[in-house]
C-alpha positions, 0 to 999 in steps of 0.5 A: 499488314499493309493495304494493297494499292491497286494501280489504275489502268487509266491515267489522268492524261488518258481520261482527259483524252477520252473526255475530249474524244467523246465531246468531239464525237457528239459535236460531229454527230450533230454537225453531220446530220441534215438540219442539225439532227433529230429533235435538236431544237430541244436543248437536251437533244443537243451535243452540249446537253448530252455531254453534260449529262454524260459528265453528271453520270460519270460523277454519280456512277463513280460515287456509287461504285466507290460506296458499293464496292464496284470497280471505279475505273470500269464504271468511270470509263463506261459512263463516259462512253455510255451515250456517245452514240445517242445522237447518231444511232436509233434509241434501241441501238445506241447502247450497242453502238456506244460499246462498239465505239468504246471498244475501238477507242480502247483498242487504238488508244493506250495499252488497256488490258483486254479484260478491262476493255471487255468489262467497260464495253459490257457495261456500255452495251447493257446500260439500257437493260430494263430487267432486274439489276441483279441480272447485270454486273455491279459496274453496269448497275452503278451506271444504270442507277446513275443514268436514271438518277441524273434526271431526278432532283433539281437537275430534272426540275430545271430541265422540265421548266426549260421545256415549258419555254420550248413548248410555249407554256407559262409558269402557271404550268410549272407545278404540273411539270415539277410533278412529272419530275416527282413521278420520275423520282418515285419510278427511280426509287423502284428501279435503283437497288443499291443503298447509296443510289436509294439515298441519292434518290431520296435526297433528290426527291426531297428537293423537288418536293420543296420546289413544288411546295414553294411554287404552290405558296408563291404563285397565285392560282397555281394548279392545286389539283395536281398531287405529289407523292 
């Protein structure tokens, strides 16, 4: 018996166009707001950071879907659109607004099956779900897990250390900031459920623990009262 080859509903060219659309939409969200938009002085609230976060989530969510048997095409496109409205909608409305934008885009660009559009938009709309992950589709779970894990590990530590500069804090506070990433990593372990996502979480936590140990070893008078898990 041969192996059935599933044809992807999204071509490479269409995916590239989606990337460009999301990138330009985020930039326009910032440019269209008074004084550069809310909290734009933090780099992770900028269009550049948000797009980078989206790309990270696309890669990780697709990887989780591949390992866990989810539909990679649905997950990849949903991840690309999941935060498209993050910079111009209220936090508690950005998922629904992102799903609306995704649906309009998929209806007007290309010939995507309605069932594909529905599954993508459902994942986008549900990616802020705070309840048990068995309440959402596997594709949504992959997206949620990737979204949580992007801020864990070396990337999360780098963001927290960058935040120190914007808060005019010195490197003497770095252990505290790294500990916040460790706490976030422990919370991520409690949140994610798939085997692959948990493996990723453990690997990323280990990297942050190493960084915490190196800081303690190398920086004089580092705050040693802060305990890591």
